[in-house]
MIZA-707866 format. One line per 2 residues: their letters; for each residue x, y, z of N, C-alpha, C. Coordinates in steps of 0.05 Angstrom, whole numbers, plus 5000, padded with zeros to 4 digits. Layout:
<pts>
A = X Y Z X Y Z X Y Z  ... .
</pts>
This chain:
<pts>
MN = 5187 4769 4676 5164 4756 4690 5139 4767 4691  5117 4754 4682 5095 4771 4683 5081 4764 4709 .
IS = 5068 4786 4720 5059 4786 4749 5025 4794 4746  5006 4772 4755 4979 4781 4749 4969 4803 4770 .
DP = 4981 4801 4792 4969 4823 4811 5000 4834 4826  5005 4859 4814 5028 4876 4818 5025 4889 4846 .
IG = 4998 4895 4854 5000 4906 4883 4996 4888 4901  4989 4862 4898 4991 4840 4919 5019 4829 4911 .
DM = 5034 4832 4899 5062 4827 4891 5084 4845 4912  5074 4869 4914 5091 4895 4931 5087 4887 4955 .
LA = 5055 4882 4957 5050 4880 4990 5069 4854 5003  5065 4830 4988 5082 4804 4997 5115 4814 5005 .
RI = 5121 4827 4981 5150 4835 4985 5157 4858 5012  5136 4872 5011 5137 4890 5040 5131 4871 5063 .
RN = 5117 4853 5059 5110 4832 5086 5137 4821 5092  5147 4809 5072 5169 4785 5072 5192 4801 5081 .
AQ = 5202 4829 5077 5224 4840 5082 5225 4844 5112  5200 4858 5114 5192 4860 5141 5198 4837 5163 .
ER = 5192 4816 5162 5195 4792 5173 5227 4780 5177  5241 4786 5156 5269 4785 5157 5282 4804 5171 .
GK = 5268 4824 5175 5285 4852 5189 5302 4872 5168  5288 4869 5143 5305 4884 5123 5300 4915 5125 .
NK = 5313 4934 5121 5311 4961 5116 5301 4971 5094  5307 4956 5076 5301 4965 5045 5290 4943 5031 .
VA = 5273 4948 5014 5259 4922 4989 5254 4940 4967  5263 4927 4945 5259 4931 4917 5235 4920 4906 .
VP = 5221 4938 4900 5194 4931 4876 5197 4937 4850  5192 4929 4831 5183 4938 4803 5169 4961 4804 .
PS = 5176 4979 4779 5160 5010 4782 5133 5011 4766  5115 5018 4777 5093 5032 4764 5078 5049 4776 .
RL = 5055 5067 4761 5048 5087 4773 5031 5080 4794  5014 5061 4796 4995 5053 4817 5010 5048 4845 .
RE = 5036 5028 4842 5049 5025 4859 5063 5048 4872  5068 5072 4863 5079 5099 4871 5057 5111 4890 .
RV = 5032 5109 4873 5016 5123 4889 5006 5108 4920  5006 5079 4914 5005 5067 4942 5022 5070 4960 .
LE = 5050 5073 4958 5069 5076 4969 5067 5107 4982  5057 5126 4969 5054 5160 4972 5035 5153 4996 .
VL = 5013 5137 4993 4987 5139 5016 5007 5128 5045  5018 5105 5037 5037 5090 5059 5060 5113 5069 .
HR = 5067 5125 5061 5091 5144 5068 5077 5164 5081  5054 5182 5072 5036 5201 5080 5027 5192 5109 .
EG = 5019 5168 5110 5002 5160 5142 5027 5149 5154  5048 5151 5152 5070 5146 5171 5076 5108 5174 .
YI = 5072 5099 5150 5076 5065 5158 5101 5059 5143  5109 5076 5124 5138 5070 5115 5161 5102 5119 .
RG = 5184 5095 5119 5200 5115 5117 5201 5134 5091  5196 5124 5068 5196 5134 5042 5203 5112 5021 .
FT = 5206 5123 4993 5212 5108 4980 5226 5125 4950  5242 5112 4939 5258 5128 4912 5258 5105 4891 .
TI = 5259 5120 4869 5269 5101 4843 5294 5105 4830  5300 5081 4831 5330 5081 4830 5333 5063 4796 .
DK = 5358 5069 4788 5363 5052 4762 5390 5029 4770  5383 5008 4769 5399 4986 4770 5410 4965 4747 .
DG = 5431 4970 4738 5434 4950 4717 5417 4957 4697  5411 4984 4683 5394 4988 4664 5367 4983 4665 .
KS = 5357 4974 4692 5325 4970 4700 5319 4985 4716  5296 5000 4721 5288 5018 4741 5280 4999 4764 .
EI = 5276 5012 4788 5265 5002 4810 5252 5020 4834  5231 5015 4847 5226 5025 4870 5231 5017 4893 .
EV = 5256 5031 4904 5270 5021 4935 5250 5032 4951  5240 5016 4974 5219 5022 4994 5236 5017 5023 .
EL = 5236 5039 5034 5251 5043 5064 5231 5036 5082  5233 5011 5095 5215 5002 5115 5219 5020 5142 .
KY = 5202 5016 5162 5202 5034 5187 5194 5010 5210  5213 5023 5231 5208 5000 5256 5208 5016 5276 .
FD = 5191 5007 5298 5190 5027 5323 5204 5006 5342  5219 5012 5363 5232 4988 5383 5241 4964 5371 .
GA = 5246 4961 5347 5252 4938 5337 5233 4922 5321  5210 4933 5325 5181 4918 5310 5174 4932 5291 .
PV = 5165 4920 5265 5153 4931 5244 5129 4948 5250  5130 4972 5238 5105 4992 5240 5088 4978 5229 .
IK = 5078 4967 5209 5062 4949 5195 5057 4920 5204  5034 4926 5223 5034 4900 5234 5016 4876 5221 .
EI = 4997 4889 5202 4983 4876 5187 4980 4888 5158  4981 4877 5128 4976 4885 5107 4967 4865 5088 .
HR = 4940 4874 5079 4926 4852 5066 4914 4862 5041  4914 4846 5021 4901 4856 4992 4869 4852 4995 .
VS = 4855 4870 4993 4826 4866 4990 4817 4863 4962  4819 4875 4945 4808 4875 4916 4827 4860 4900 .
KP = 4824 4835 4891 4848 4821 4874 4831 4820 4848  4851 4809 4831 4839 4810 4801 4815 4789 4796 .
GR = 4811 4767 4812 4791 4757 4803 4768 4762 4817  4771 4777 4841 4746 4793 4853 4752 4821 4868 .
RV = 4736 4837 4845 4739 4868 4857 4722 4873 4876  4729 4886 4896 4712 4899 4912 4712 4936 4917 .
YA = 4687 4937 4912 4684 4968 4917 4670 4980 4939  4673 5004 4947 4656 5012 4966 4645 5040 4963 .
SV = 4620 5048 4972 4617 5072 4969 4625 5092 4998  4621 5116 4997 4632 5128 5015 4620 5122 5044 .
TT = 4591 5119 5043 4578 5109 5066 4588 5078 5077  4597 5062 5058 4606 5030 5064 4632 5030 5069 .
LP = 4649 5049 5067 4680 5043 5071 4684 5035 5095  4701 5011 5095 4713 4995 5118 4727 5005 5138 .
SV = 4723 5003 5163 4737 5019 5181 4762 4993 5192  4784 5001 5192 4804 4976 5200 4813 4979 5230 .
YN = 4805 4962 5248 4805 4964 5274 4797 4989 5283  4777 4998 5282 4758 5012 5293 4774 5045 5285 .
GL = 4789 5048 5263 4801 5074 5255 4831 5074 5261  4840 5044 5278 4871 5052 5287 4886 5048 5256 .
GI = 4876 5027 5241 4889 5022 5211 4876 5039 5189  4887 5034 5164 4876 5047 5139 4871 5028 5120 .
SI = 4849 5038 5102 4843 5026 5073 4856 5045 5053  4866 5028 5033 4875 5049 5016 4857 5041 4991 .
LS = 4851 5062 4981 4825 5064 4957 4839 5072 4929  4823 5060 4904 4836 5080 4886 4805 5089 4876 .
TP = 4804 5117 4875 4777 5132 4874 4779 5146 4840  4762 5156 4833 4764 5177 4814 4779 5200 4812 .
KG = 4783 5206 4837 4799 5229 4845 4830 5224 4853  4837 5195 4849 4865 5186 4857 4865 5168 4874 .
VM = 4889 5155 4885 4888 5136 4905 4893 5147 4929  4876 5138 4954 4881 5153 4977 4872 5138 4998 .
SD = 4877 5147 5025 4863 5130 5045 4833 5134 5053  4826 5120 5067 4793 5118 5077 4788 5143 5086 .
AD = 4805 5155 5103 4799 5179 5120 4798 5205 5094  4816 5203 5078 4812 5222 5059 4790 5221 5035 .
AR = 4786 5194 5033 4757 5184 5017 4737 5198 5029  4733 5197 5056 4705 5199 5071 4708 5232 5070 .
AQ = 4728 5250 5071 4730 5275 5074 4720 5287 5049  4731 5271 5023 4723 5283 4998 4697 5273 4987 .
NV = 4687 5260 5003 4660 5244 4996 4656 5232 4972  4683 5209 4970 4684 5194 4947 4686 5167 4955 .
GG = 4680 5146 4937 4684 5117 4937 4700 5104 4916  4707 5084 4919 4722 5070 4898 4727 5039 4906 .
EV = 4745 5032 4888 4760 5003 4896 4779 4999 4918  4768 4985 4937 4788 4978 4960 4818 4966 4956 .
LC = 4834 4972 4951 4864 4959 4945 4870 4942 4965  4871 4952 4991 4886 4937 5014 4884 4949 5038 .
TV = 4883 4940 5059 4879 4947 5082 4911 4943 5105  4916 4965 5117 4934 4969 5134 4933 4971 5165 .
F = 4947 4953 5186 4947 4961 5213 4974 4960 5228 .
</pts>
């Protein structure tokens, strides 16, 4: 199956699994997806993720995180899409809910959160926002 927006597909799978109360969700592997999941794990939005082999195909298994029965991720939205790329300089990085949420960016120094990008004084493509 050909996916035109792999990050959007992963975010939709996470959103759907959390609405159903699932503990884990499987997504197809890619380096960009792994980097985004690393940021989500570092910021405390997911428990973790592992790459597994299932029936000769590799998958990334994401462990979702809940607090008092409610998902930790309240909102997760794709910002930059294949048809409309969104870039931000370090001075115009978006703030999600006055700093309560994060933006995930793809920068020349790698995939990182908006706080890390401000600390390293670098801008880039805004992949998604998480609250």
